[in-house]
C-alpha positions in Angstrom: 16.1 -48.7 -1.0 17.0 -46.6 -4.6 18.3 -43.3 -4.6 16.0 -42.0 -6.7 13.1 -42.9 -4.7 14.6 -41.7 -1.6 14.7 -38.1 -3.4 11.6 -38.2 -4.3 10.2 -38.9 -0.9 12.2 -35.6 0.6 11.1 -33.7 -2.6 7.9 -34.3 -2.2 7.5 -33.5 1.5 9.9 -29.9 1.0 7.6 -29.2 -2.2 4.8 -28.2 0.0 6.6 -26.5 2.2 8.7 -24.4 -0.9 5.2 -23.9 -2.4 3.8 -22.2 1.1 6.9 -19.8 1.3 7.1 -19.0 -2.6 3.1 -18.1 -2.3 3.8 -15.6 0.8 6.8 -13.9 -0.7 4.9 -13.4 -3.7 2.1 -11.5 -2.0 4.5 -9.2 -0.2 6.5 -8.5 -3.3 2.9 -7.7 -4.8 2.1 -5.1 -2.7 5.2 -3.5 -2.5 4.7 -3.6 -6.5 1.3 -2.2 -6.1 2.9 0.7 -3.3 5.5 1.5 -5.8 3.4 2.2 -9.0 1.2 4.5 -6.7 3.4 6.4 -5.7 4.8 6.6 -8.9 1.5 7.7 -10.0 1.0 10.5 -6.9 4.4 11.9 -8.0 2.5 12.6 -11.5 -0.1 14.1 -9.7 2.2 16.7 -7.7 3.7 17.9 -11.1 1.0 18.0 -12.9 -0.6 20.2 -10.1 2.0 22.5 -10.4 1.5 22.7 -13.9 1.1 26.7 -15.2 -1.4 26.6 -17.5 -4.1 24.1 -16.2 -6.2 23.3 -19.2 -8.9 20.9 -19.5 -6.6 18.3 -21.0 -3.7 19.0 -17.8 -7.1 19.1 -15.6 -8.4 15.4 -16.7 -4.5 14.1 -16.7 -4.5 15.0 -13.2 -7.9 13.8 -12.6 -6.4 10.6 -13.8 -3.3 10.2 -12.1 -4.6 11.0 -8.7 -7.4 8.4 -9.3 -4.6 5.8 -10.4 -2.9 6.6 -7.3 -5.5 6.1 -4.6 -6.5 2.8 -6.5 -2.8 1.2 -6.6 -2.8 2.6 -3.2 -5.9 1.2 -2.0 -5.1 -2.1 -3.9 -1.5 -2.1 -1.7 -3.0 -1.4 1.4 -5.8 -4.2 1.4 -3.0 -6.8 0.4 -1.7 -5.7 4.2 1.2 -3.4 3.1 1.9 -1.3 6.1 3.4 1.4 4.1 0.3 1.8 2.1 -2.0 1.7 5.0 0.1 4.6 6.3 -0.1 6.9 3.4 -3.9 6.3 2.8 -4.3 7.2 6.2 -2.3 10.9 6.2 -3.9 11.2 2.8 -7.5 11.4 4.2 -6.1 12.7 7.4 -4.7 16.1 5.2 -7.3 15.5 2.6 -4.7 14.9 -0.1 -5.1 13.4 -3.8 -8.6 14.4 -4.3 -9.9 12.6 -1.5 -11.8 14.4 1.3 -10.2 15.0 4.6 -11.7 11.8 6.4 -10.6 11.8 10.1 -12.6 8.1 10.8 -10.8 6.5 7.6 -7.6 8.2 8.7 -8.1 6.8 11.7 -8.7 3.0 10.4 -5.5 2.9 7.6 -3.5 4.3 10.8 -4.7 1.6 13.3 -4.2 -1.1 10.6 -0.5 -0.2 9.9 0.1 0.6 13.7 -0.9 -2.5 14.6 2.0 -4.2 11.9 4.8 -1.8 13.7 5.0 1.0 11.4 6.5 3.3 13.6 5.1 6.3 11.9 1.4 4.9 12.0 1.7 5.0 16.0 3.5 8.6 16.4 0.7 9.7 14.0 -2.1 8.0 16.4 -0.2 9.2 19.2 -0.4 13.0 18.3 -4.0 13.0 17.2 -6.3 14.8 20.0 -9.8 12.1 19.2 -7.1 9.5 19.3 -5.6 8.5 22.4 -4.9 5.1 23.9 
């Protein structure tokens, strides 16, 4: 058998596996990248909150930063990134970044993070009085 044919056969057998590994790695890195964008908007929103003069323009910017932080967190959490799921759960639990406090939504996100082995989410669920396993 020709050496070129052998290389092509090996390449054809490896290629589907290689594509599968790369696509899963991309999904994780995309979720992580989206999470980091969310935290950047969160920091902008927190810094904007502590501005001395909250005028109409600053208030509009604050809502813009909060909305984008929540949107990117939700996008990352829906891709299965446990840190984003934990963060959303805590935001719903305490009612931060313009979200109303909602224990049911908080529990949902904390359970999703805890099921992936996120230790802080597991600790938080154990500490909540309404959620005893």
